[in-house]
C-alpha positions as CSV (number, residue, x, y, z in Angstrom):
1,M,28.0,49.9,48.7
2,S,27.6,46.6,50.4
3,L,29.8,43.6,49.5
4,H,26.7,41.7,48.4
5,R,25.7,44.5,46.0
6,L,29.3,44.7,44.7
7,Y,29.3,41.0,43.9
8,R,26.0,41.3,42.1
9,L,27.3,44.3,40.0
10,I,30.5,42.4,39.1
11,G,28.4,39.3,38.2
12,G,26.1,41.4,36.0
13,L,29.1,43.0,34.2
14,C,30.6,39.6,33.6
15,L,27.4,38.3,32.1
16,N,27.1,41.3,29.8
17,V,30.7,40.9,28.7
18,C,30.2,37.2,28.1
19,A,27.0,37.9,26.1
20,S,28.8,40.4,24.0
21,L,31.6,38.0,23.3
22,V,29.1,35.3,22.2
23,Q,27.3,37.8,20.0
24,A,30.6,38.9,18.4
25,E,31.2,35.2,17.4
26,T,27.8,34.8,15.8
27,L,28.1,34.4,12.0
28,R,25.2,35.5,9.8
29,I,25.0,33.0,7.0
30,A,22.9,33.3,3.9
31,T,21.1,30.1,2.9
32,L,17.9,28.8,1.3
33,E,15.1,26.4,1.9
34,W,16.5,23.2,0.5
35,S,15.4,20.0,2.3
36,P,16.8,17.7,3.6
37,Y,20.0,19.8,3.7
38,V,18.7,23.1,5.2
39,G,15.3,24.5,6.2
40,A,13.8,26.7,8.9
41,D,11.3,24.0,9.9
42,L,13.5,21.0,9.6
43,P,14.9,19.3,12.7
44,G,18.1,21.2,13.6
45,Q,17.5,23.3,10.5
46,G,18.5,20.4,8.3
47,L,21.4,18.0,7.9
48,A,23.9,20.5,6.4
49,A,22.9,23.1,9.1
50,R,23.4,20.5,11.9
51,I,26.9,19.7,10.6
52,L,27.7,23.4,10.4
53,H,26.4,24.2,13.9
54,E,28.4,21.4,15.5
55,A,31.6,22.3,13.5
56,L,31.4,26.0,14.4
57,A,30.9,25.2,18.1
58,L,34.4,23.6,18.1
59,E,35.8,27.0,17.2
60,G,33.6,28.9,19.7
61,M,31.3,30.2,17.0
62,Q,27.6,29.9,16.2
63,A,25.5,30.5,13.1
64,E,22.4,32.6,12.5
65,L,20.9,31.3,9.3
66,V,19.1,33.8,7.1
67,F,16.7,32.1,4.6
68,L,16.5,33.8,1.2
69,P,15.8,33.1,-2.4
70,W,18.9,31.4,-3.7
71,Q,19.9,34.1,-6.3
72,R,19.6,36.8,-3.6
73,A,21.5,34.8,-1.1
74,L,24.3,34.3,-3.6
75,N,24.4,38.0,-4.6
76,D,24.2,39.4,-1.1
77,A,26.8,37.0,0.3
78,S,29.3,37.7,-2.5
79,A,28.9,41.4,-1.8
80,G,29.8,40.8,1.8
81,R,26.4,41.4,3.3
82,Y,26.7,38.0,5.0
83,D,29.6,36.3,6.6
84,A,29.1,33.1,4.6
85,L,26.9,31.2,2.2
86,M,25.8,27.6,2.5
87,P,25.3,24.9,1.3
88,A,26.6,25.7,-2.2
89,Y,28.1,24.0,-5.2
90,L,31.4,25.3,-6.4
91,S,32.1,26.7,-9.8
92,T,35.0,28.7,-11.4
93,E,33.0,31.9,-11.1
94,R,32.2,31.2,-7.4
95,A,35.8,30.3,-6.6
96,A,36.7,33.8,-7.8
97,L,34.2,35.4,-5.3
98,F,34.5,33.1,-2.3
99,H,37.0,31.2,-0.1
100,T,36.3,27.5,0.0
101,S,36.7,25.2,3.0
102,M,36.3,21.4,3.3
103,P,32.8,20.4,2.1
104,L,30.0,19.7,4.5
105,L,28.9,16.6,2.6
106,D,28.1,15.4,-1.0
107,S,25.0,15.8,-3.1
108,Q,23.8,13.5,-5.9
109,L,22.6,15.8,-8.7
110,G,20.6,14.3,-11.5
111,F,17.4,13.9,-13.4
112,F,13.9,13.0,-12.2
113,R,11.6,11.4,-14.8
114,R,8.1,10.0,-14.9
115,R,8.0,6.3,-14.3
116,D,5.9,5.7,-17.4
117,Q,8.6,7.4,-19.6
118,A,11.6,5.2,-20.3
119,I,14.1,8.1,-20.6
120,A,17.7,7.1,-20.3
121,F,20.6,9.4,-19.6
122,T,23.9,8.3,-21.1
123,D,25.5,11.6,-22.2
124,L,24.5,15.1,-22.9
125,D,23.7,14.3,-26.5
126,S,21.1,11.8,-25.4
127,L,19.1,14.7,-23.8
128,R,18.5,16.6,-27.0
129,P,14.9,15.4,-27.5
130,Y,13.7,16.4,-24.0
131,R,12.3,19.4,-22.1
132,I,14.5,19.8,-19.1
133,G,13.7,21.9,-16.0
134,V,16.5,23.8,-14.2
135,V,16.6,26.4,-11.5
136,R,17.8,29.9,-12.0
137,G,21.2,30.6,-10.3
138,Y,22.0,26.9,-9.7
139,V,25.3,25.5,-10.7
140,N,24.9,22.0,-12.2
141,R,27.6,20.4,-14.3
142,E,29.6,22.9,-16.3
143,D,29.2,21.2,-19.7
144,F,25.5,20.8,-19.1
145,D,25.1,24.4,-18.0
146,H,26.8,25.6,-21.2
147,A,24.9,23.1,-23.5
148,D,22.8,25.8,-25.3
149,Y,21.6,23.1,-27.7
150,L,19.5,21.5,-25.0
151,H,15.9,22.6,-24.3
152,K,16.1,24.0,-20.8
153,E,13.3,25.7,-19.0
154,V,14.2,27.9,-16.0
155,V,12.2,28.3,-12.8
156,T,12.9,29.7,-9.4
157,H,12.9,26.6,-7.2
158,D,13.0,22.8,-7.4
159,W,9.4,22.1,-6.6
160,Q,8.2,24.0,-9.6
161,N,10.1,21.7,-11.9
162,L,8.8,18.5,-10.1
163,E,5.3,19.9,-10.4
164,K,5.7,20.6,-14.1
165,L,7.1,17.1,-14.5
166,L,4.1,15.5,-12.8
167,R,1.8,17.5,-15.1
168,G,3.6,16.4,-18.2
169,R,5.0,19.9,-19.0
170,L,8.6,18.7,-18.7
171,D,10.3,15.4,-19.6
172,L,13.1,15.8,-17.0
173,A,13.9,17.9,-14.0
174,V,17.4,18.5,-12.6
175,V,17.1,18.1,-8.9
176,D,19.3,16.7,-6.1
177,R,18.2,13.1,-5.5
178,Y,17.3,13.5,-1.8
179,T,15.8,17.0,-2.2
180,G,13.5,15.6,-4.9
181,Y,12.1,12.8,-2.7
182,H,11.6,15.1,0.2
183,L,9.7,17.6,-1.9
184,L,7.5,14.9,-3.3
185,A,6.8,13.5,0.2
186,R,5.9,17.0,1.4
187,H,3.9,18.4,-1.5
188,A,2.4,15.4,-3.3
189,P,2.7,12.2,-1.2
190,A,0.0,10.5,-3.2
191,L,1.8,11.1,-6.4
192,R,5.4,10.6,-5.4
193,E,5.6,7.1,-6.9
194,R,4.9,8.6,-10.3
195,L,8.4,10.0,-10.4
196,E,11.8,8.4,-10.0
197,F,15.5,9.5,-10.0
198,I,17.6,8.2,-12.9
199,E,20.2,6.1,-11.2
200,Q,23.1,7.5,-13.2
201,P,23.6,11.0,-11.7
202,L,24.6,14.0,-13.7
203,A,27.2,14.7,-11.0
204,V,28.1,14.0,-7.4
205,K,28.8,17.5,-6.1
206,P,30.3,18.5,-2.7
207,L,28.3,21.1,-0.7
208,Y,30.4,23.9,0.7
209,V,30.4,26.8,3.1
210,L,31.6,29.8,1.0
211,V,33.2,32.8,2.7
212,P,33.2,36.0,0.6
213,R,36.5,37.3,-0.5
214,S,35.1,40.8,0.0
215,R,35.2,40.2,3.7
216,L,38.5,41.7,5.1
217,D,39.1,38.7,7.4
218,G,37.6,36.2,5.0
219,Q,40.7,34.1,4.7
220,Q,41.1,33.8,8.4
221,L,37.4,33.0,8.9
222,N,37.5,30.4,6.2
223,A,40.6,28.7,7.8
224,R,38.6,28.5,11.1
225,I,35.6,26.9,9.4
226,D,37.8,24.5,7.5
227,R,39.7,23.5,10.7
228,S,36.4,22.8,12.5
229,L,35.0,20.8,9.7
230,R,38.1,18.7,9.4
231,T,38.1,18.0,13.1
232,L,34.5,16.9,13.0
233,H,35.2,14.7,10.0
234,R,38.2,13.0,11.6
235,S,36.1,12.3,14.7
236,G,33.6,10.3,12.5
237,R,30.8,12.6,13.6
238,I,29.9,13.8,10.0
239,E,29.6,10.2,8.8
240,Q,27.4,9.4,11.8
241,M,25.1,12.4,11.2
242,V,24.7,11.5,7.5
243,A,23.8,7.9,8.5
244,Q,21.3,9.1,11.0
245,A,19.6,11.2,8.4
246,R,19.1,8.1,6.3
247,L,20.3,9.5,2.9
248,E,21.5,6.2,1.6
249,Q,18.4,4.9,-0.2
250,A,15.5,6.6,-1.9
251,S,13.0,4.5,0.0
252,A,14.5,5.6,3.3
253,I,14.3,9.2,2.2
254,R,10.6,8.8,1.4
255,A,10.0,7.4,4.9
256,F,12.1,10.0,6.6
257,A,10.3,12.8,4.7
258,G,6.9,11.4,5.4
259,Q,7.7,11.3,9.1
260,H,8.5,15.0,9.2
261,F,6.2,16.4,6.5
262,G,3.3,14.0,6.1
263,A,1.0,15.9,8.4
264,R,1.6,19.3,6.9
């Protein structure tokens, strides 16, 4: 064998080994379509995904996001069919099933109403007269979720609730503030001014990457993810990415959403 052919063989073997190593460090992560945080068609797969991708790269890892209906994503991830689940709210039940790292960012969860309806939210008791749309499998605020005296109608995704609200079939819809404005800009730009977010949120909830406890090395993987997120946070990069996504104001959200979805 010539020296040239030997070098080519060694080079090819090195490339194969490197490719195998990179593949071994790829995490399959269950997620959902939830703009602006995550979405297959969003720039960088969404804000939460961009944060996660950059954080994992610090630990020599990468993410393959698998988009599923949320309840299936939650069930399959908890059973260990995926390496992690994101972005997710935390609850007592989920803490028993998953390891939890530092959150990716915060979400403002609350109520959308029609602008022509002067509905105020002060406490849970003030919600008694109203039809409220919620999504199956979502964790909202614990006392709200357990308030069986409230009239809650369950659907499978956020847009269904906003659509019902636009048609007068609901009085309130529980939706993340920024998700709601993105969905309105995407699906009903001509009608988006008919709805508004009630400024007092139901909760400000961190969004987490959850690693299943059923995974044998789950604790170690969670520690790596946590370390990478803390490093990214200390560098100021997460704050920079949130600012670039323009999540601070509802009006900015509408403009940002229109830029990416207006032509669809």
